[in-house]
C-alpha positions as CSV (number, residue, x, y, z in Angstrom):
1,X,18.9,-22.7,-24.1
2,X,16.9,-21.7,-21.3
3,X,14.4,-18.9,-22.4
4,X,15.4,-15.2,-20.8
5,X,13.8,-14.8,-17.0
6,X,10.9,-13.0,-16.7
7,X,11.8,-10.7,-13.6
8,X,9.2,-8.8,-11.8
9,X,11.3,-5.5,-10.4
10,X,9.4,-3.6,-7.3
11,X,10.7,0.2,-6.5
12,X,9.6,3.4,-5.7
13,X,12.6,4.8,-6.6
14,X,12.5,5.5,-10.5
15,X,16.5,5.8,-11.0
16,X,17.3,2.6,-9.3
17,X,14.2,1.1,-11.0
18,X,15.2,2.2,-14.4
19,X,19.1,1.2,-13.8
20,X,18.3,-2.0,-12.4
21,X,15.8,-2.9,-15.4
22,X,18.5,-1.2,-18.3
23,X,21.2,-3.8,-16.6
24,X,19.2,-6.9,-16.3
25,X,18.0,-6.5,-19.7
26,X,21.2,-6.2,-21.0
27,X,22.1,-10.0,-19.0
28,X,19.4,-11.5,-21.2
29,X,16.5,-11.1,-18.6
30,X,13.3,-9.8,-19.3
31,X,11.7,-6.8,-16.4
32,X,8.1,-6.0,-15.6
33,X,6.6,-3.7,-13.6
34,X,4.0,-6.2,-12.0
35,X,1.0,-3.6,-13.9
36,X,1.1,-7.2,-17.0
37,X,-1.4,-8.7,-14.9
38,X,-1.0,-12.6,-14.4
39,X,2.6,-12.3,-16.3
40,X,4.4,-15.7,-14.7
41,X,7.8,-14.7,-13.4
42,X,10.8,-16.1,-12.3
43,X,12.0,-14.1,-9.9
44,X,11.0,-10.7,-7.8
45,X,14.0,-8.2,-7.0
46,X,12.6,-5.7,-4.5
47,X,14.2,-2.4,-3.4
48,X,12.8,-2.8,0.2
49,X,13.9,0.7,1.0
50,X,11.1,2.1,-1.7
51,X,8.0,-0.3,-1.5
52,X,6.0,1.2,-4.1
53,X,2.0,1.3,-3.6
54,X,0.1,-1.2,-3.2
55,X,3.0,-3.9,-2.7
56,X,3.9,-5.1,1.0
57,X,5.6,-8.5,1.9
58,X,2.7,-9.8,3.0
59,X,1.5,-8.9,-0.2
60,X,4.4,-10.7,-2.2
61,X,4.2,-13.5,0.0
62,X,0.8,-14.3,-1.1
63,X,1.2,-13.4,-4.4
64,X,4.2,-15.1,-5.3
65,X,4.8,-18.2,-2.6
66,X,7.1,-20.0,-4.3
67,X,8.9,-17.3,-6.5
68,X,12.2,-16.9,-5.5
69,X,12.2,-12.9,-3.9
70,X,15.2,-10.8,-3.4
71,X,15.1,-7.9,-1.3
72,X,17.7,-5.5,-1.8
73,X,18.0,-2.8,1.4
74,X,20.8,0.3,2.2
75,X,18.8,-0.1,6.1
76,X,21.5,-0.6,9.0
77,X,18.6,-2.4,10.3
78,X,17.9,-4.8,7.0
79,X,19.4,-8.4,7.0
80,X,18.8,-11.7,6.6
81,X,15.9,-12.1,8.8
82,X,14.1,-9.2,6.6
83,X,13.4,-12.0,3.7
84,X,12.6,-14.9,6.5
85,X,8.8,-14.7,5.7
86,X,9.3,-15.1,2.6
87,X,9.7,-18.7,1.3
88,X,12.5,-18.4,-1.1
89,X,13.4,-15.1,0.0
90,X,17.1,-14.0,-0.7
91,X,19.0,-9.9,0.8
92,X,21.6,-8.5,-0.9
93,X,22.6,-4.7,1.4
94,X,23.1,-1.8,-0.3
95,X,24.2,-0.4,-2.6
96,X,24.1,-3.4,-4.6
97,X,27.1,-4.9,-6.9
98,X,25.6,-5.6,-9.8
99,X,27.8,-8.9,-10.2
100,X,26.6,-10.0,-7.0
101,X,22.8,-9.2,-8.1
102,X,23.3,-11.7,-11.3
103,X,25.1,-14.0,-9.4
104,X,22.0,-14.1,-6.8
105,X,19.7,-14.0,-9.5
106,X,21.2,-17.1,-11.4
107,X,21.5,-18.8,-8.5
108,X,17.4,-18.1,-7.7
109,X,16.1,-19.2,-11.1
110,X,18.3,-21.8,-12.3
111,X,19.2,-23.3,-8.6
């Protein structure tokens, strides 16, 4: 049995962060907010509509070059090209259906 995935969850929207964190933990994952410093993460989930300082796509790309990154956005201008500069980037439109997010995380983490 694989150990639970450690997911870095990035969002300035406190309600969305809390909802996603609760859901992901209920699915057996561990969740951190990046404040833990050198925590090794299996994947990153980002609310691209609410980037908290100091996070940017560039910082994400530099800090986690080989880590799967899943960007969520409700913007009509966002789409798969939103993650084109991320080496292992995935995109999901908001509102996000929990089953789709869980499936994408499983695919990103487990291949």
